[in-house]
C-alpha positions as a Markdown table, in Angstrom:
| # | Residue | x | y | z |
|---|---|---|---|---|
| 1 | Met | -42.5 | -81.0 | 9.7 |
| 2 | Gln | -44.4 | -77.1 | 9.4 |
| 3 | Glu | -42.7 | -74.0 | 9.6 |
| 4 | Phe | -45.2 | -73.2 | 12.7 |
| 5 | Phe | -43.0 | -75.6 | 14.7 |
| 6 | Leu | -39.6 | -74.8 | 12.9 |
| 7 | Gln | -39.7 | -70.8 | 13.0 |
| 8 | Pro | -38.2 | -69.1 | 16.4 |
| 9 | Asp | -40.7 | -66.4 | 16.0 |
| 10 | Ser | -43.6 | -68.9 | 16.4 |
| 11 | His | -45.2 | -69.5 | 19.5 |
| 12 | Ala | -45.1 | -73.3 | 18.9 |
| 13 | Tyr | -41.5 | -73.3 | 18.0 |
| 14 | Ile | -39.7 | -76.4 | 19.0 |
| 15 | Pro | -35.9 | -75.8 | 19.2 |
| 16 | Ser | -35.2 | -79.5 | 18.5 |
| 17 | Ala | -37.3 | -79.6 | 15.6 |
| 18 | Ser | -34.5 | -78.2 | 13.1 |
| 19 | Ala | -32.1 | -81.1 | 13.8 |
| 20 | Ile | -34.3 | -83.6 | 12.8 |
| 21 | Ile | -34.7 | -82.2 | 9.0 |
| 22 | Lys | -31.5 | -83.5 | 7.9 |
| 23 | Pro | -32.2 | -87.1 | 8.8 |
| 24 | Ile | -35.7 | -86.7 | 7.5 |
| 25 | Lys | -34.4 | -85.7 | 4.2 |
| 26 | Gln | -32.0 | -88.2 | 4.0 |
| 27 | Leu | -34.5 | -91.0 | 4.7 |
| 28 | Gln | -37.0 | -89.3 | 2.4 |
| 29 | Asp | -34.4 | -89.2 | -0.7 |
| 30 | Leu | -33.6 | -92.8 | 0.1 |
| 31 | Phe | -37.1 | -93.9 | -0.1 |
| 32 | Leu | -37.9 | -91.8 | -3.3 |
| 33 | Ala | -34.7 | -93.3 | -4.8 |
| 34 | Leu | -36.3 | -96.7 | -4.0 |
| 35 | Asp | -39.8 | -96.0 | -4.9 |
| 36 | Val | -40.9 | -96.4 | -1.2 |
| 37 | Pro | -44.2 | -93.9 | -0.7 |
| 38 | Val | -43.6 | -90.8 | 1.3 |
| 39 | Ile | -46.6 | -89.2 | 2.8 |
| 40 | Tyr | -46.6 | -86.0 | 4.9 |
| 41 | Thr | -49.3 | -85.0 | 7.2 |
| 42 | Lys | -49.9 | -80.9 | 7.5 |
| 43 | His | -52.1 | -80.1 | 10.4 |
| 44 | Gly | -54.5 | -77.2 | 10.0 |
| 45 | Ser | -58.1 | -76.5 | 11.3 |
| 46 | Asp | -60.6 | -73.5 | 12.0 |
| 47 | Asp | -61.6 | -75.4 | 15.3 |
| 48 | Ala | -60.3 | -73.5 | 18.2 |
| 49 | Asn | -62.1 | -75.4 | 20.7 |
| 50 | Met | -60.1 | -78.5 | 19.9 |
| 51 | Leu | -57.0 | -76.8 | 20.2 |
| 52 | Lys | -57.3 | -74.2 | 22.5 |
| 53 | Trp | -53.9 | -74.5 | 24.6 |
| 54 | Trp | -52.2 | -73.5 | 21.1 |
| 55 | Gly | -53.2 | -69.9 | 21.5 |
| 56 | Ser | -54.1 | -69.8 | 17.8 |
| 57 | Val | -55.5 | -72.0 | 15.1 |
| 58 | Leu | -53.3 | -72.8 | 12.3 |
| 59 | Arg | -55.0 | -72.3 | 8.9 |
| 60 | Asp | -53.7 | -73.9 | 5.8 |
| 61 | Glu | -53.2 | -70.5 | 4.1 |
| 62 | Glu | -51.1 | -68.8 | 6.7 |
| 63 | Pro | -47.1 | -69.0 | 6.0 |
| 64 | Leu | -46.3 | -71.1 | 9.0 |
| 65 | Ser | -48.6 | -73.8 | 7.8 |
| 66 | Ala | -46.2 | -74.8 | 5.3 |
| 67 | Ile | -44.0 | -77.9 | 4.9 |
| 68 | Asn | -40.2 | -76.8 | 5.3 |
| 69 | Pro | -38.8 | -76.1 | 1.8 |
| 70 | Leu | -35.8 | -78.2 | 2.1 |
| 71 | Leu | -38.7 | -81.4 | 2.4 |
| 72 | Ile | -40.8 | -80.5 | -0.5 |
| 73 | Asn | -40.9 | -82.8 | -3.4 |
| 74 | Pro | -43.6 | -83.3 | -6.0 |
| 75 | Lys | -43.6 | -87.0 | -5.3 |
| 76 | Ile | -44.9 | -86.5 | -1.8 |
| 77 | Leu | -48.5 | -87.2 | -0.9 |
| 78 | Ile | -49.5 | -84.6 | 1.7 |
| 79 | Ile | -52.6 | -85.4 | 4.0 |
| 80 | His | -54.4 | -82.5 | 5.4 |
| 81 | Lys | -55.4 | -83.3 | 9.0 |
| 82 | Thr | -57.3 | -81.3 | 11.8 |
| 83 | Gln | -56.4 | -83.6 | 14.6 |
| 84 | Tyr | -53.1 | -85.1 | 16.3 |
| 85 | Asp | -54.4 | -88.6 | 14.7 |
| 86 | Ala | -53.1 | -88.3 | 11.1 |
| 87 | Phe | -55.9 | -91.3 | 10.2 |
| 88 | Tyr | -58.8 | -89.5 | 11.9 |
| 89 | Gln | -61.2 | -88.0 | 8.9 |
| 90 | Thr | -58.8 | -88.5 | 6.4 |
| 91 | Asp | -58.1 | -90.8 | 3.6 |
| 92 | Leu | -54.6 | -91.8 | 4.6 |
| 93 | Glu | -55.6 | -95.5 | 5.8 |
| 94 | Asn | -57.2 | -95.8 | 2.1 |
| 95 | Lys | -53.8 | -94.8 | 0.7 |
| 96 | Leu | -51.6 | -96.7 | 2.5 |
| 97 | Lys | -53.7 | -99.8 | 1.9 |
| 98 | Glu | -54.2 | -98.9 | -1.9 |
| 99 | Lys | -50.2 | -99.2 | -2.0 |
| 100 | Gly | -50.2 | -102.5 | -0.2 |
| 101 | Ile | -48.4 | -100.6 | 2.5 |
| 102 | Thr | -48.5 | -102.6 | 6.0 |
| 103 | Gln | -45.4 | -100.8 | 7.9 |
| 104 | Leu | -44.9 | -97.2 | 8.6 |
| 105 | Leu | -42.0 | -95.2 | 9.7 |
| 106 | Ile | -43.1 | -92.3 | 11.7 |
| 107 | Ala | -41.0 | -89.3 | 11.8 |
| 108 | Gly | -41.7 | -85.3 | 12.5 |
| 109 | Val | -42.9 | -83.3 | 15.2 |
| 110 | Met | -44.4 | -83.5 | 18.0 |
| 111 | Thr | -43.1 | -87.0 | 19.5 |
| 112 | His | -45.9 | -87.0 | 22.1 |
| 113 | Leu | -48.7 | -85.6 | 20.3 |
| 114 | Cys | -49.3 | -86.3 | 16.8 |
| 115 | Cys | -46.5 | -88.9 | 16.3 |
| 116 | Glu | -47.8 | -90.9 | 19.4 |
| 117 | Thr | -51.3 | -90.5 | 18.5 |
| 118 | Thr | -50.8 | -91.7 | 14.9 |
| 119 | Ala | -48.6 | -94.7 | 16.0 |
| 120 | Arg | -51.4 | -95.7 | 18.3 |
| 121 | Ser | -54.2 | -95.1 | 15.5 |
| 122 | Ala | -52.1 | -97.2 | 13.1 |
| 123 | Phe | -51.5 | -100.1 | 15.4 |
| 124 | Ile | -55.4 | -100.3 | 16.0 |
| 125 | Arg | -56.0 | -100.4 | 11.9 |
| 126 | Gly | -53.4 | -103.4 | 11.9 |
| 127 | Phe | -50.2 | -101.3 | 10.6 |
| 128 | Glu | -47.2 | -102.2 | 12.2 |
| 129 | Ser | -45.3 | -98.6 | 13.1 |
| 130 | Phe | -41.7 | -97.7 | 14.0 |
| 131 | Leu | -41.3 | -94.4 | 15.6 |
| 132 | Leu | -37.7 | -92.8 | 14.4 |
| 133 | Thr | -36.1 | -91.7 | 17.4 |
| 134 | Asp | -33.5 | -89.6 | 16.1 |
| 135 | Ala | -36.2 | -88.1 | 13.3 |
| 136 | Thr | -39.0 | -87.1 | 15.9 |
| 137 | Ala | -38.7 | -84.3 | 18.5 |
| 138 | Thr | -41.0 | -82.2 | 20.9 |
| 139 | Tyr | -40.8 | -79.5 | 23.7 |
| 140 | Asn | -38.5 | -81.5 | 25.9 |
| 141 | Glu | -36.7 | -84.8 | 26.3 |
| 142 | Ser | -39.0 | -86.0 | 29.1 |
| 143 | Phe | -42.0 | -85.8 | 26.7 |
| 144 | His | -40.0 | -87.5 | 24.0 |
| 145 | Arg | -38.7 | -90.4 | 26.1 |
| 146 | Ala | -42.3 | -90.9 | 27.7 |
| 147 | Ser | -43.7 | -91.3 | 24.5 |
| 148 | Met | -41.2 | -93.8 | 23.4 |
| 149 | Leu | -41.7 | -95.9 | 26.7 |
| 150 | Asn | -45.7 | -95.8 | 26.2 |
| 151 | Leu | -45.4 | -97.0 | 22.6 |
| 152 | Val | -42.6 | -99.7 | 23.0 |
| 153 | His | -45.2 | -101.4 | 25.3 |
| 154 | Gly | -47.5 | -102.5 | 22.6 |
| 155 | Phe | -48.1 | -99.9 | 19.9 |
| 156 | Ala | -44.8 | -99.2 | 17.9 |
| 157 | Leu | -41.2 | -100.1 | 17.9 |
| 158 | Pro | -38.7 | -97.0 | 18.5 |
| 159 | Ile | -35.7 | -97.3 | 16.0 |
| 160 | Leu | -32.7 | -95.3 | 14.5 |
| 161 | Cys | -32.9 | -93.7 | 11.3 |
| 162 | Asn | -29.5 | -96.2 | 10.4 |
| 163 | Glu | -31.5 | -99.0 | 11.4 |
| 164 | Ala | -34.2 | -98.3 | 9.1 |
| 165 | Val | -31.8 | -97.7 | 6.3 |
| 166 | Ser | -30.2 | -100.9 | 7.1 |
| 167 | Ser | -33.4 | -102.7 | 6.7 |
| 168 | Leu | -34.3 | -100.9 | 3.5 |
| 169 | Glu | -31.0 | -102.1 | 1.7 |
| 170 | Val | -31.5 | -105.5 | 3.3 |
| 171 | Ala | -34.8 | -105.6 | 1.7 |
| 172 | Asp | -33.9 | -104.0 | -1.4 |
| 173 | Ala | -30.8 | -106.4 | -1.9 |
C-alpha cells in the first residue's frame, strides 16, 4: 500500500486502490487488538532491468515509496522486498515461522503481480493463504478476476474481509 500506487500523479496509480485502504485498516486494527501479527511489504529496488516496464525504479528514499500514512502503526513489521514475491530474498518466511504463523491473509496491490506471486510462493513454503478479494486491487477487473480464478485452483482461497473478521471472532471466542 505504497503511495506509488495511491497517488494520481504517479505513473503506477491504481484508481481502485484508495477504496481498499478502509477495509485494510479495519482488519489491521482488529488484528492488532487481538495481538495477531500484521506485516507490510515495501517494494524498492535499484535494479531497473528486473522491472523495466515500470518506466522508473522505486527507491526507498523516494516519497512515493512510503506506506500510506493511514496504515502506519509502530506495531507493524515492514519487510523490504525487491521483487513481486514477498518471500524472495527476504526474511519473511523466518519471521512467520518464528511467530508460529501457518495461515496468511493477503491484501494490497497489485492483485495480479505482488499479491498473486506472494500467495503462490507462500503455498510452496507450506503456508495456507487467503486472498482478500475486497482488500486487493489492480489496474482492471479482468486482471483481478484472473488472479482469483488462477489462485483458487490450488494456491489460495479468495475470501471477503467480513469472512476473515467472522473467522477471527469465532477463533477468539
